[in-house]
C-alpha positions, 0 to 999 in steps of 0.5 A: 493470527493464532486467535481473533475474529475470523476474516473468512466465511467458511461454509459447512460440508465440502468447503475446501477453504482453510484447514481446521482451527486446531491444526492451524493453531499447531502450525502457528505455534511451531512457526512462533516457537522456531522464530522465538528460538532463533531470536534467543540464539541470536541474542534478541528474543524479540528479533522477529516480533516486528515482522510478525506484526507487519505480516499479520497486518499485510495479510489482513489487508489482503483479506479485506481487499476481497470484500465488496464494501468501500470501507473494508476496501480502503482499510485493506489498501491502507493495511496491505501495501504499507505493511507488506512494504515494511516486511520487505524493508525489515527483511533487508535490514535484519542483522541475521542471515538473509535466508533466515530472515526471509524464511521466517517472514515467508513462514509467518505470511503462510500461516496468516494466509492459512488463517484467512484463506486468501492464498488462491489465484483469483484473490491474489490477482484481484488484490494485486491489480487493485493495489497497483491501481492505488499505487499508481494513483498515489504516484500520479497524485504526488507528481501532479500535486508537486507540479500544482504546488510549484505552479502555485508558488511561482504564481504567488511570487509573480503576483507578490512582485507585481503588488505595489505598482513598481512597474505599470507594464507589469501591473497591466499584464498581471491584471489581464492574465488574472482576468483571463484566468478568473473568467476561464475558471468561472466558465469552467465551474458554471458549466460543470456545477449542477446549477440548473438541476438544483433549481426548482422546476418552475424556474429552470427556464429562467435559470437556463437563460441566465446561465447562457447569458452568464457564460457568454459574458464570461467569454467576452470578459476573457477575450477583453482581458486577453486583449487588455494584457497585450494592447495596454502594455504595448501602448505604455511601451511605445507611446508617451502615455507610459511616462504619463502614467508613471507620474502622479496622480496617475501612478496612484491609480496604478498602485491601487490596481496592483494592490492586494485589495484588487489582486486578492479577490481575483486570486480567490475567485480563480482558485475557488472556481477551479476547485468547485469545477474539479470537485464536481467532475470527480463527484460525478465520475465516482457516483454515476453508475456506482458498481463493484468496479467503482467501489474498487476504483474509489477505494484505491483513490482514497487509499492513494490519498492516505498513502500520501498523507502517511508519507508526508509526515515522515518526509517532513520530519526528515527534511526538518531534522535531517535524520536521513537523506530525503531522496533516499526515503522518497525513492525507497517509498516508491521502489519498495512497493515494486518489490512487493508486486514482484513477489505477488506476481511470483506467487500468482505464477506459482499458483497458476503453474502448480508450483504452489498447490491450489488447496494446500498453498498456505501449508506449502508456503509455511513449510517452505519458509521454515526450510529456507530459514533452516538453511539460513540458520545453517549459514549463520552457524547457529545450533545444528538442533535449530537447523534440524528443528526448522526442517522437521517443523516444516514437515510437521506443518505440512502434515498437520495443515494437509490433514486439517484440509482433508477434514475441512473437505470431508466435514466442513467447519461446523463439526467438532473434530478437535480431539482427532486433530489434537491426536494427529498433531501430538503424534506428528510433533512427537515423532518430530521431537524424537527425530530432533533428540536422536539427531542431537545425540548423534551430533553430540557424539560427533562433537565428542570425538572431535568431528568438525561441525560445519554447515554442509555436514549440518544440512546433510544431517538434516536431510537424512533426518527428513528422509527418516521422518517421511515414513512415520508421518505420511506412510 
């Protein structure tokens, strides 16, 4: 997120949006340097590259969810929830201390939200609601799709067992049920499709009469099929007519009626009419009174279908090759988004109750992430210089970010203030480097005289350094 197209639309003087670009670049470089140094000391320089990529995609998706168009809304959904879920999963699977991984992830998200200027209560709350709707659509669609596939498979098995005329009673029951289903689905499709509206105005009266006659005929066919599926099997069961039908030449007729020549068209008509009627309802629902709310709803529904399409290849691959437990992956895909929504609710609560400042929320989030990562680095017994550098980096990021916000509020984004920002940033970073060097010398002296260096002492040293840095940076 250090460079690239802008996803926000800043105005001129008085816009209290994101900080100036130079200040944000300095903050982003500090976070990247800390993540790289942590990776090098942990033995893998690319340790946090995956989290950085996913965090950037998630924040880009969060930004696109604030747009009004259908395309950006769909792309925002497809970027935000999968990437945010990936960040949560990556933090949980990192080989370093949990606080260290969590802090770096939070700092990266903070920098990304600063670039896109989306960390405000209204934007985060609207994006959360829209994403929850999309998630619910996906879950409900997955459940309904599973039930439909199971019913279709069961019907196919029943029809396949009946095909061939092995039992006259089963054949007549199957024909009667298919007749009821086909006539019912056709009636449903005729009443939902805009057949009358698509007819020429001069022929609408005749078409209306035909549709009325056709729907009445379909009702009669459904009633007749229902009666056929009950009366004829009972007659075959309790009268000698059943033995007569089971013997040639009547058995040939039963086999013809139970062959795929008769059953396949009935199945095709039933499925086609059901899909046509359902499609007409969906299209009418989403195209009538199409406004901003409809755009968000349609975008959430399309993204829900995209979630299922993205998840299906992984589930199929796991099911075929047995790489992992299928239920574990399935329930992980359902439960990890709930963790994302819980974190979003915490962010909304922090913005509502003032725990995160309204203007400087991204800077505060980035600084908090670096300090949290420093605590994790101390727990992981990494270098004390890295621990103190993380705390100093958090303080410098906060200072540079709030300075850039001040320039934004006073001057807007159009005037050139790069020299002023660079001067302040160089001063802040220089003071931070001097503090790190001084603490490094003190720590080296303590190590030379044999003092034990542990996590509590390291954090106490970092705290003293922070207190010393407060005066020159903010005073």
